[in-house]
Phi, psi and omega in degrees: 000123180290137178257125180296151177294144177195171167225159175206149174292138178268074188284349185271356185239155173240182184232121174257130182251137170235113186234159180122169186295333183260007187304310181295316180297319181296310183291334180300330179269005183242337191243156180285335181275162180266110182298333181292343180277347179286145176207179178300337184247011184215128172245184178200162167276165177187181180209161171239131187243163169281175176303331181272008174083009180272136186284124170275334176202158166231158190196170165250134186235141179212157176286144173200120178061233183265024181188215182225157175241139180239120178262124182212170178307130188307321186290350181267343190301307185303311182295321179293321176299312182300317184285318181293325181299329179297326185269343183267005187300328180257013180251144178278068179215151182237131183248127180216161174268111179257021183304319182287346185269350183229144167247138183232137180236142170262135180236128173255122182050048184246025184297326178298322176294322178297316179301322179295338179266001179088015182253114178256090189269128177295160183276345180294134177302139181079004174294148180234138172235142183225134176193145174054037179067020178246153179229130176240141183229131174278118183258339171188168182309131176070002181238135179219155172256142174241121181256128187227137175294144188308322183290344178262356192301311184297318181296316182293320178300319179296325178286328175294318180303329181291343185246320183220148178287155177275142183230164178287158180305327179310319184292325175294314179296326176298319177295324177296317178299315181291338173278353179070034181255106178284170184202147176269131172243177182303321183291341183244014177300129180065023178268324191238147165273160189306317182296337180295332175255019179060028182299329180291336181278345180245021171087012186266001179228130175254129178258010180243356189279341185098201192285142170206168183299123181087000185302320183299317179294315181296318181292319179300319177297325182284313189274332183260356174063036183265006183289125181253352179228144176208175184279135176232153172255133184223163174231157180205163174272200178086173183240345183271120183282125179290143180278156172305137180093349180304141187277143177240146184234162178209148174298345180295329179229156178274358181236180181297147182241003179169185184217149174291136175264311181201147181218152179206156180276145173238182182294339185242003181161227183229137175246146191221143159253134183217147170270123183231151169296139188299320182294323177291321178296320179292324179292321174088354181264092187243137182229146181268129171084312180218171180295338178243023180282188181307130182279143175243150180245140180291145175226167185275147169271156184276011179215165176249152177272127182223097186300322182290318179294320183297328182281355179277353181279000000 
């Protein structure tokens, strides 16, 4: 199904900044992604975990000025700042909430609009283009983020409207679901290890970077094959959108078998990314809320899981 071109404000996320001469060194020991892979032309997904490998946040991270910016669900910013500051006390780095300093837009098939702003963005996922104090990031095929300083936001929005219509945030989240990109929200904080949302399959985990908080658990799951839950894409009917963390059931077990990660409305119903126990996912009989709740049907993800390829990053 062809998706019409559009743009929308990414109002559900905020921006955490880590700046200073030690910013990269400090974060390298905190995050699942490899800071050394970042460049003026390359961003990445990533996560920050507890000692037990559970994600406190997931984000998109890029270089900016004298440090890095991390875009994550707004409700996670305050807790991440408070916790990270405890570890940064001996580091020459400064952590702040820069959410008010940036406006961010999601664009579907909006490359023409980006070109009009002077941004020639490559098609490769995680590519970055910069011009006129603007930043564009390719987040998946045909989808891009545009980062704009707050004082430029109204002007840039007006210029976007001239090229593509504005759409609700739901349409952007639907594209994220179809791209198979999971995300941590407030309701699912510390619920999942990175592989449960397939973060390693979309470039958000480096297995070559060395130690970081939770690394031992994440590596063990990858190399020993002990992961019992992973991300699935599903569809369902109904009109009520399930919240992140909503419980899923299956006849395979007498208890819950998973949780909703993210959901959005489509033209024919609701599409969902969810973490499910593998045996329940293979069985395919999944229900929302209770064992006899609304039924969900499995759908395909746009990528395959390849443990050997994933460990090359």
